[in-house]
N, C-alpha and C positions, 0 to 999 in steps of 0.2 A: 416744274411746269407752271405753277401759279406765278412765280417770280418772272419767268420768261414771258408769260402771257401779259402780265402787268406792264412789262417793259416794251414789248413789241406791239401788242394789239391795242392797248388802252390809249396809246399815243398817236394812232392813225387819225389824220385830220377829220375824216368824215364820221368818226364815232361820236354819237350824241350822248349815249349812256353806256356804262360798262361796269361789270362786276365779275370777279372770278373767285371761287372759293370752294370749300369742302362741304359735304353733307352735314346738316344739323340733325342730330339724333332726337327727333321730336317724339318718337314713339307712336306716331299716327300711322295706322295701317294703310291709309290711302296714299302715303308719301313714298315715292320710289327711293330705294336705298342701294340700288345696284350700280352705283357709280362712285368714283373717287373725287372727281373735280367737275364742277359745273361752271359754265361760262355763259354770261348774258351780254349781248352787244346790241345796241339800238341805233337807228339811223333816222335822219329827217326825211329821207326819200329813197326810192329805188336806185337813183343815181349815186347817192352816198353809199348804199349797200354795195353796188357794183364797184365803186372806187375802192372800197375796203377789200373786197374779194381779190381785186387785181393788184392791190398795194404790195410792194416788195416785202414789207414787214410781215404781212399776213402770209404771203406765199412762202417765205423763208420759214416762218413758224410752222406752217403745215408740213412742209418738207422735212423739218427736223423732228417733229413730234408724232406725226401720224404713223410712221413705221413702228413706234414704240407702244402704240395703243392696242389693247386687246379688242376694244370695240369703240365705236364713235356714233353718236346720235346727233343729228343736226335738225333743228326745227326752224323753218323760215315762216314767220307769222306776220300778218299784216292786220292793222287795226282799222283798215278802210272797209 
């Protein structure tokens, strides 16, 4: 999953920042640990975000991996 994410998602042109990895066992009670892989993707604009959502690399990635997931949480956050 991480390797495929790095190959397909990180290379989409509208992606400004990207990171994909596993949980760090920090021992902090306030940190969520109920996931296997976390993904962070940032964009310069809503247009860039929309281009990412519609990009064939993203669409193919979702179609491949979503059926294999037990759960999925997506947080769309704006700094504006």
